[in-house]
C-alpha positions as CSV (number, residue, x, y, z in Angstrom):
1,X,-0.1,-0.1,0.0
2,X,2.8,2.3,0.9
3,X,4.8,1.4,-2.0
4,X,2.0,2.2,-4.5
5,X,1.2,5.5,-2.8
6,X,4.6,6.5,-3.2
7,X,4.9,5.4,-6.8
8,X,1.7,7.6,-7.5
9,X,3.1,10.6,-5.4
10,X,6.0,10.2,-7.6
11,X,3.8,10.3,-10.9
12,X,2.0,13.2,-9.3
13,X,5.0,15.2,-9.0
14,X,6.2,14.4,-12.5
15,X,3.1,15.8,-13.6
16,X,3.4,18.9,-11.5
17,X,6.5,19.6,-13.3
18,X,5.2,19.3,-16.7
19,X,2.5,21.7,-15.5
20,X,5.2,24.0,-14.1
21,X,7.0,23.9,-17.7
22,X,3.4,24.9,-19.1
23,X,3.0,27.7,-16.9
24,X,6.5,28.9,-17.6
25,X,5.7,28.9,-21.5
26,X,2.4,30.7,-20.7
27,X,4.5,33.2,-18.8
28,X,6.9,33.6,-21.8
29,X,3.8,34.2,-24.0
30,X,2.3,36.7,-21.3
31,X,5.4,38.5,-21.2
32,X,5.7,38.7,-24.9
33,X,2.3,40.4,-24.9
34,X,3.4,43.5,-23.1
35,X,3.7,45.8,-26.2
36,X,4.4,49.6,-26.5
37,X,6.2,49.4,-23.2
38,X,9.7,49.0,-22.3
39,X,9.0,45.4,-23.3
40,X,7.7,44.8,-26.9
41,X,6.2,41.3,-28.2
42,X,7.1,39.6,-31.5
43,X,3.5,40.0,-32.8
44,X,4.1,43.8,-32.5
45,X,7.4,43.2,-34.4
46,X,5.7,41.6,-37.1
47,X,3.0,43.9,-37.6
48,X,5.3,46.8,-37.4
49,X,7.6,45.1,-40.2
50,X,4.5,44.3,-42.2
51,X,3.2,48.1,-42.0
52,X,6.8,49.2,-42.9
53,X,6.8,47.0,-45.9
54,X,3.4,48.3,-46.9
55,X,4.5,51.7,-46.3
56,X,7.5,51.0,-48.5
57,X,5.3,49.6,-51.4
58,X,2.9,52.8,-50.9
59,X,6.1,55.1,-51.1
60,X,6.8,53.4,-54.5
61,X,3.6,54.1,-55.8
62,X,3.7,57.7,-54.5
63,X,7.2,58.0,-56.1
64,X,5.5,56.5,-59.4
65,X,2.7,59.2,-59.1
66,X,5.2,62.1,-58.5
67,X,7.3,61.1,-61.7
68,X,3.9,60.9,-63.7
69,X,3.1,64.3,-62.0
70,X,6.7,65.7,-63.1
71,X,6.1,64.4,-66.4
72,X,2.9,66.0,-66.9
73,X,4.0,69.3,-65.4
74,X,7.0,69.2,-68.0
75,X,4.3,68.9,-70.7
76,X,2.5,71.8,-69.5
77,X,-0.6,69.7,-68.2
78,X,-1.6,71.5,-65.1
79,X,-5.0,69.5,-64.6
80,X,-3.0,66.1,-64.5
81,X,-0.6,67.6,-62.0
82,X,-3.6,69.0,-59.7
83,X,-5.3,65.5,-59.9
84,X,-2.0,63.6,-59.1
85,X,-1.7,65.9,-56.1
86,X,-5.0,65.2,-55.0
87,X,-4.7,61.6,-55.3
88,X,-1.3,61.8,-53.3
89,X,-2.8,63.7,-50.7
90,X,-5.8,61.1,-50.2
91,X,-3.4,58.2,-50.1
92,X,-1.4,59.7,-47.5
93,X,-4.5,60.4,-45.3
94,X,-5.7,56.9,-45.7
95,X,-2.5,55.6,-44.5
96,X,-2.5,57.8,-41.6
97,X,-6.0,56.7,-40.8
98,X,-5.0,52.7,-40.9
99,X,-2.0,53.5,-38.8
100,X,-4.3,55.0,-36.0
101,X,-6.6,52.2,-36.4
102,X,-3.8,49.7,-35.9
103,X,-2.4,51.7,-32.9
104,X,-5.8,51.7,-31.3
105,X,-6.2,47.8,-31.5
106,X,-2.7,47.1,-30.1
107,X,-3.5,49.5,-27.1
108,X,-6.8,47.3,-26.5
109,X,-4.8,44.3,-26.9
110,X,-2.2,45.4,-24.2
111,X,-4.9,46.4,-21.8
112,X,-6.8,43.0,-22.1
113,X,-3.3,41.1,-21.4
114,X,-2.5,43.5,-18.4
115,X,-5.8,42.8,-16.8
116,X,-5.1,39.1,-17.4
117,X,-2.0,39.1,-15.8
118,X,-3.1,41.0,-12.8
119,X,-5.9,38.4,-12.4
120,X,-3.4,35.6,-12.6
121,X,-1.0,37.2,-10.1
122,X,-4.1,37.4,-7.5
123,X,-5.0,33.9,-7.9
124,X,-1.6,33.0,-7.3
125,X,-1.3,35.2,-4.2
126,X,-4.8,33.6,-2.8
127,X,-3.4,29.8,-3.6
128,X,-0.1,30.6,-1.8
129,X,-2.2,31.7,1.4
130,X,-3.8,28.5,1.2
131,X,-0.9,26.5,0.9
132,X,0.8,28.2,4.2
133,X,-2.8,27.6,6.1
134,X,-2.5,23.9,5.0
135,X,1.3,23.6,6.1
136,X,0.5,24.9,9.5
137,X,-2.3,22.7,9.8
138,X,-0.1,19.7,9.0
139,X,2.3,21.0,11.5
140,X,-0.5,21.2,14.3
141,X,-1.4,17.7,13.6
142,X,2.1,16.5,14.1
143,X,2.5,18.3,17.5
144,X,-0.7,16.8,18.7
145,X,0.3,13.3,17.8
146,X,3.7,14.0,19.7
147,X,1.4,15.1,22.7
148,X,-0.5,12.1,22.4
149,X,2.7,9.9,22.5
150,X,4.1,12.2,25.4
151,X,7.5,12.1,23.4
152,X,8.7,14.2,20.3
153,X,7.8,12.7,16.9
154,X,11.3,12.6,15.8
155,X,12.2,10.1,18.7
156,X,10.1,7.4,17.6
157,X,12.6,6.9,14.7
158,X,14.7,3.6,16.0
159,X,18.5,3.4,15.4
160,X,20.4,0.6,14.1
161,X,21.5,-0.4,18.0
162,X,17.9,-0.3,19.5
163,X,16.5,-2.6,16.8
164,X,17.7,-5.8,17.9
165,X,16.8,-4.8,21.6
166,X,13.3,-3.8,20.6
167,X,13.0,-7.3,18.7
168,X,14.0,-9.3,21.7
169,X,11.1,-10.8,23.8
170,X,10.2,-9.3,27.2
171,X,10.4,-11.7,29.9
172,X,7.4,-9.7,31.7
173,X,5.1,-9.9,28.5
174,X,1.9,-12.0,28.5
175,X,2.6,-15.7,27.6
176,X,1.4,-18.9,27.9
177,X,4.2,-19.7,30.5
178,X,3.8,-16.5,32.5
179,X,1.3,-16.9,35.3
180,X,0.3,-13.2,34.7
181,X,-1.6,-14.1,31.3
182,X,-4.2,-11.5,30.0
183,X,-7.7,-12.6,30.5
184,X,-9.5,-14.2,27.4
185,X,-12.3,-11.6,27.3
186,X,-9.9,-8.6,27.3
187,X,-7.8,-10.5,24.8
188,X,-10.6,-11.0,22.4
189,X,-11.9,-7.5,23.0
190,X,-8.5,-6.1,21.9
191,X,-8.3,-8.4,19.1
192,X,-11.9,-7.7,17.8
193,X,-11.2,-3.8,18.0
194,X,-7.8,-4.0,16.2
195,X,-9.5,-6.2,13.5
196,X,-12.4,-3.5,13.1
197,X,-9.8,-0.7,12.8
198,X,-7.8,-2.7,10.1
199,X,-11.2,-3.9,8.4
200,X,-12.7,-0.2,8.1
201,X,-9.8,2.0,7.6
202,X,-12.0,4.4,5.7
203,X,-14.4,5.2,8.7
204,X,-14.4,8.7,10.2
205,X,-12.0,9.8,12.6
206,X,-14.2,10.2,15.4
207,X,-15.3,6.5,15.3
208,X,-11.8,5.4,15.2
209,X,-11.0,7.5,18.3
210,X,-13.8,6.1,20.1
211,X,-12.4,2.6,19.5
212,X,-8.9,3.9,20.6
213,X,-10.6,5.0,24.0
214,X,-12.2,1.9,24.5
215,X,-9.2,-0.1,24.0
216,X,-7.3,2.2,26.3
217,X,-9.7,1.5,29.2
218,X,-9.2,-2.1,28.7
219,X,-5.4,-1.8,28.7
220,X,-6.0,0.2,31.9
221,X,-7.9,-2.5,33.5
222,X,-5.4,-5.1,32.3
223,X,-2.6,-3.2,33.9
224,X,-4.4,-2.8,37.0
225,X,-4.8,-6.9,37.1
226,X,-1.1,-7.1,36.1
227,X,-0.2,-5.0,39.1
228,X,-2.3,-7.3,41.5
229,X,-0.6,-10.4,39.9
230,X,2.9,-8.9,40.0
231,X,2.9,-8.5,43.9
232,X,3.0,-12.2,44.0
233,X,6.2,-12.5,42.2
234,X,9.5,-12.5,44.1
235,X,10.4,-8.7,44.9
236,X,14.2,-9.4,44.1
237,X,13.7,-10.7,40.5
238,X,11.3,-7.7,40.2
239,X,13.9,-5.1,41.2
240,X,16.7,-7.0,39.3
241,X,14.4,-6.6,36.2
242,X,13.4,-3.0,37.0
243,X,16.8,-2.1,37.4
244,X,17.8,-3.5,33.8
245,X,14.8,-1.9,32.6
246,X,16.0,1.5,33.8
247,X,19.3,0.9,32.7
248,X,18.0,-0.1,28.9
249,X,15.6,2.9,29.3
250,X,18.3,5.5,30.0
251,X,20.6,4.1,27.2
252,X,17.5,4.3,25.1
253,X,16.5,7.7,26.1
254,X,20.1,9.0,25.5
255,X,20.1,7.5,21.9
256,X,16.6,8.9,21.4
257,X,17.7,12.5,22.8
258,X,20.3,12.3,20.1
259,X,18.0,11.1,17.3
260,X,15.9,13.8,18.4
261,X,18.6,16.5,18.1
262,X,19.5,15.0,14.6
263,X,15.8,15.0,13.4
264,X,15.2,18.5,15.0
265,X,17.9,19.9,12.9
266,X,16.9,17.9,9.9
267,X,13.4,19.4,10.6
268,X,14.9,22.9,10.8
269,X,16.4,22.4,7.3
270,X,13.2,21.2,5.9
271,X,11.6,24.2,7.3
272,X,14.1,26.4,5.7
273,X,13.4,24.5,2.4
274,X,9.7,25.0,2.6
275,X,10.4,28.8,2.4
276,X,11.2,28.2,-1.2
277,X,8.1,26.4,-2.1
278,X,5.6,29.7,-2.0
279,X,5.8,30.0,-5.7
280,X,4.4,26.4,-6.3
281,X,1.7,26.8,-3.8
282,X,-0.9,26.0,-6.6
283,X,0.8,22.7,-7.5
284,X,1.2,21.8,-4.1
285,X,-2.2,22.1,-3.3
286,X,-3.5,19.9,-6.3
287,X,-1.0,17.3,-5.1
288,X,-2.2,16.9,-1.9
289,X,-5.9,16.8,-3.0
290,X,-4.5,14.1,-5.6
291,X,-2.8,12.3,-2.7
292,X,-5.9,12.0,-0.5
293,X,-7.8,10.0,-3.3
294,X,-4.9,8.3,-4.9
295,X,-5.8,4.7,-5.0
296,X,-9.2,5.6,-6.9
297,X,-7.3,7.9,-9.5
298,X,-4.5,6.0,-10.7
299,X,-5.8,5.3,-14.3
300,X,-6.8,9.0,-14.5
301,X,-3.3,10.0,-13.4
302,X,-1.9,8.0,-16.2
303,X,-4.3,9.7,-18.6
304,X,-3.5,13.0,-17.2
305,X,0.6,12.4,-17.6
306,X,-0.1,11.4,-21.3
307,X,-1.9,14.3,-21.7
308,X,0.5,16.8,-19.9
309,X,3.4,15.0,-22.0
310,X,1.3,15.6,-25.4
311,X,1.0,19.4,-24.0
312,X,5.0,19.4,-23.5
313,X,5.4,18.4,-27.0
314,X,3.1,21.0,-28.1
315,X,4.9,23.7,-25.9
316,X,8.2,22.5,-27.3
317,X,6.5,22.6,-31.0
318,X,5.4,26.2,-30.1
319,X,8.8,27.0,-28.6
320,X,10.4,26.0,-32.1
321,X,7.7,28.0,-33.9
322,X,8.6,30.9,-31.8
323,X,12.4,30.5,-32.8
324,X,11.4,30.3,-36.6
325,X,9.4,33.5,-36.0
326,X,12.3,35.4,-34.5
327,X,14.4,34.1,-37.6
328,X,11.8,35.6,-39.9
329,X,12.0,38.8,-38.1
330,X,15.4,38.9,-38.4
331,X,14.8,38.4,-42.2
332,X,12.4,41.1,-42.3
333,X,14.9,43.5,-40.4
334,X,17.4,42.8,-43.1
335,X,14.7,43.5,-45.8
336,X,13.9,46.6,-43.9
337,X,17.6,47.4,-44.3
338,X,17.6,46.7,-47.9
339,X,14.4,49.0,-48.3
340,X,16.1,51.9,-46.4
341,X,19.1,51.6,-49.0
342,X,16.4,51.6,-51.7
343,X,14.9,54.8,-50.1
344,X,18.2,56.4,-49.9
345,X,18.5,55.8,-53.7
346,X,15.0,57.0,-54.4
347,X,15.9,60.0,-52.5
348,X,19.0,60.8,-54.4
349,X,17.1,60.3,-57.5
350,X,14.4,62.7,-56.4
351,X,17.3,65.4,-55.5
352,X,18.6,64.8,-58.9
353,X,15.2,65.2,-60.7
354,X,14.6,68.5,-58.4
355,X,17.8,69.8,-59.6
356,X,17.0,68.9,-63.4
357,X,13.7,70.8,-62.8
358,X,15.4,73.9,-61.4
359,X,17.9,73.8,-64.5
360,X,14.9,73.5,-66.9
361,X,13.1,76.7,-64.7
362,X,16.5,78.7,-65.4
363,X,16.6,78.0,-68.8
364,X,12.9,78.8,-69.2
365,X,13.9,82.1,-67.3
366,X,16.6,82.8,-69.9
367,X,14.3,82.2,-72.8
368,X,12.0,84.6,-71.2
369,X,14.4,87.3,-71.0
370,X,15.8,86.5,-74.6
371,X,12.0,87.1,-75.7
372,X,11.8,90.3,-73.6
373,X,15.0,91.6,-74.8
374,X,14.0,91.2,-78.2
375,X,10.6,92.7,-77.6
376,X,12.2,95.8,-76.2
377,X,14.7,96.1,-79.4
378,X,11.4,95.5,-81.5
379,X,9.8,98.4,-79.7
380,X,12.7,100.8,-79.7
381,X,13.0,100.4,-83.7
382,X,9.2,100.8,-84.2
383,X,9.5,104.0,-81.9
384,X,12.5,105.1,-84.2
385,X,10.6,104.2,-87.3
386,X,7.6,106.3,-85.6
387,X,9.8,109.3,-85.4
388,X,11.0,108.9,-88.8
389,X,7.3,108.7,-90.2
390,X,6.8,112.0,-88.2
391,X,9.6,113.6,-89.7
392,X,8.9,112.7,-93.2
393,X,5.2,113.6,-92.6
394,X,6.1,117.3,-91.8
395,X,8.5,117.2,-94.8
396,X,5.8,115.8,-97.1
397,X,3.0,117.9,-96.0
398,X,3.5,120.1,-99.0
399,X,3.6,116.9,-101.5
400,X,0.0,115.7,-99.7
401,X,-1.8,116.1,-102.6
402,X,0.5,114.1,-104.7
403,X,1.3,111.7,-102.2
404,X,-1.9,111.0,-100.3
405,X,-2.2,107.4,-101.5
406,X,1.2,106.6,-100.4
407,X,0.5,108.2,-97.2
408,X,-2.6,106.3,-96.7
409,X,-0.8,103.1,-97.5
410,X,1.7,103.8,-94.9
411,X,-1.0,104.4,-92.3
412,X,-2.4,100.9,-93.1
413,X,1.2,99.6,-92.5
414,X,1.8,101.7,-89.1
415,X,-1.7,100.4,-88.0
416,X,-0.6,96.6,-88.9
417,X,2.6,97.4,-86.8
418,X,0.5,98.7,-83.9
419,X,-1.3,95.5,-84.1
420,X,1.7,93.6,-83.8
421,X,2.8,95.5,-80.9
422,X,-0.5,94.7,-79.1
423,X,0.1,91.2,-79.8
424,X,3.4,91.3,-78.5
425,X,2.5,93.2,-75.2
426,X,-0.2,90.4,-74.3
427,X,2.5,87.6,-75.1
428,X,4.6,89.6,-72.8
429,X,1.9,89.4,-70.1
430,X,1.1,85.7,-70.6
431,X,5.0,85.1,-70.3
432,X,5.0,86.9,-67.1
433,X,1.9,84.9,-65.7
434,X,3.8,81.7,-67.0
435,X,6.8,82.9,-64.9
436,X,4.7,83.1,-61.8
437,X,3.2,80.1,-62.2
438,X,6.6,78.3,-62.4
439,X,8.0,80.0,-59.4
440,X,4.8,78.5,-57.6
441,X,5.6,75.1,-59.1
442,X,9.2,75.6,-57.7
443,X,8.1,76.7,-54.2
444,X,6.0,73.6,-54.1
445,X,8.7,71.2,-55.2
446,X,11.0,72.7,-52.7
447,X,8.4,72.4,-49.8
448,X,7.7,68.6,-51.1
449,X,11.5,68.1,-51.1
450,X,11.4,69.1,-47.3
451,X,8.6,66.9,-46.5
452,X,10.3,63.9,-48.2
453,X,13.4,64.6,-46.1
454,X,11.3,64.7,-42.8
455,X,9.6,61.5,-43.8
456,X,12.8,59.6,-44.6
457,X,14.2,60.6,-40.9
458,X,11.1,59.4,-39.7
459,X,11.4,56.0,-41.4
460,X,14.9,55.9,-40.2
461,X,13.9,56.6,-36.6
462,X,11.2,53.8,-37.0
463,X,14.0,51.3,-38.2
464,X,16.2,52.1,-35.3
465,X,13.4,51.7,-32.9
466,X,12.5,48.4,-34.3
467,X,16.1,47.4,-34.0
468,X,16.0,48.4,-30.3
469,X,13.0,46.5,-29.6
470,X,14.5,43.1,-31.1
471,X,17.4,43.6,-28.8
472,X,15.0,44.0,-25.9
473,X,13.1,40.9,-26.8
474,X,16.5,38.9,-26.9
475,X,17.1,40.1,-23.5
476,X,13.8,39.2,-22.3
477,X,14.1,35.8,-23.8
478,X,17.4,35.4,-22.0
479,X,16.0,36.7,-18.5
480,X,12.9,34.1,-18.8
481,X,15.4,31.1,-19.8
482,X,17.3,32.1,-16.6
483,X,14.1,32.3,-14.4
484,X,13.0,28.7,-16.1
485,X,16.3,27.2,-15.0
486,X,15.8,28.5,-11.4
487,X,12.2,27.3,-11.2
488,X,13.3,23.9,-12.4
489,X,16.0,24.0,-9.4
490,X,13.5,24.8,-7.1
491,X,11.3,21.9,-8.3
492,X,14.1,19.4,-8.0
493,X,14.7,20.5,-4.6
494,X,11.0,20.3,-3.7
495,X,11.2,16.5,-5.1
496,X,14.3,15.8,-2.8
497,X,12.2,17.3,0.1
498,X,9.1,15.4,-0.3
499,X,10.9,12.0,-0.8
500,X,12.6,12.9,2.6
501,X,9.4,13.6,4.0
502,X,8.2,10.4,2.7
503,X,11.1,8.3,4.0
504,X,10.5,9.9,7.5
505,X,6.8,8.9,7.4
506,X,7.6,5.2,6.5
507,X,10.4,5.3,9.3
508,X,7.5,6.6,11.7
509,X,5.1,3.7,10.7
510,X,8.1,1.2,11.1
511,X,8.8,2.4,14.3
512,X,5.3,2.3,15.7
513,X,5.0,-1.3,14.2
514,X,8.4,-2.5,16.1
515,X,7.3,-1.4,19.8
516,X,6.4,-4.4,21.7
517,X,3.2,-5.5,22.3
518,X,3.4,-5.1,26.1
519,X,3.9,-1.5,25.6
520,X,-0.2,-1.2,24.6
521,X,-0.3,2.6,24.9
522,X,2.4,3.0,22.4
523,X,0.7,0.5,20.2
524,X,-2.5,1.9,20.7
525,X,-1.4,5.3,19.5
526,X,0.7,3.7,16.6
527,X,-2.5,2.1,15.4
528,X,-4.3,5.5,15.6
529,X,-1.4,7.1,13.5
530,X,-1.9,4.3,11.1
531,X,-5.6,5.0,10.7
532,X,-5.0,8.6,10.4
533,X,-2.5,7.9,7.7
534,X,-4.9,5.7,5.8
535,X,-7.4,8.3,6.1
């Protein structure tokens, strides 16, 4: 019975170790779930990397739209430029809205995870308090048992020197040859009460205690009759036997005191080791409940062990998946670095395009200046011709009658020239308006250039923050591994303490059974402890 219970208890401890590993893996996931704080989870990293890739693709599309806008502007299509600018602004607004929505979802997830962590910590604290209460109750029970036996509980463990003496027959015990024989009625009553206790070990403690009280009364009456019979025995023989018994008892007492000191030191060491068990209170409580119903649930424990082994395999697979996820994040980081290089190339190309557009604007300015100079020269020439015509008009007044037709023709020529001058003036005004429009476009290009530089700086900052987050995650993984190793060491220490306590219990039972039958009070208390342990 005790061997089967120890095997089943070792199976329970193995299942508890598997549950502890499962809790450690869940704590890893929970610690990884704390995003947008100094500790960032891999899922947040993945979402950030994907958003960065999406933003990179969107930037490529925006670059393509800007190139088309530049081509349309070079061709002089103002409507295409305005449409492309409108599309670009709409796309940027949509991207900002999507990023805000993603940030809100991530903040909600973080709040849910924090609430779950606080709830789990409260449950762990509650179970830790329950475990301390149960440990205090067990210590009180051992103290009561020691008081009932009138000795310390540790003194019941026999040493190697006392075992042969305890196994020797007692000359004062009740035998057939001894005239101080137990009455048959009392003997049958004791045997029947002992059989009832051994036959019904699962009865309540109150019934067993009543039987124990009846056995104590029977033993007291037996001792009273035994004392009356001992008066007839020779006094010298009794005194010699009493002296021998006193010497034996003194030797036993010294050895028992030494054993008590050793066991007290061992008990103190066990108490110091029990202070380290507070973190595993939940598992210890479940273990106590399983030990009480051990024989009825062996098959269920086997099934539970198989299930926990499967869960351990699943957790190992999840760990492998997390490692693969970490590798994938590193690959994404490399991709982000390559995209950063590509962005730098694009920025250099944009700068070259802006420089080309500035050179084109300068060429257009030079052309406008040349046209203006030509117009000024033409105006000067026309003014000179007009002056010459006026001079010729004064000279030809005398010949007006003869040359009226020629003067009329010259007037028509002058009117045509005036119309040409008006057309040139309108062209000059249009060229000035075109120059103003080109200046506005140049200012817009400069502002867009500054915006692109700001965006590139923001992208670089995001990439640096993602790198720091990856380093923080690596440090978190290392810390959690160290914590897991510490918890495993504490669990091994608990295993050792549990086996030591179990061996001490077995020694107590053996010590109770090895007490001679004449010491009926010790025997009855031993049977009481046996019935209590069976319960």
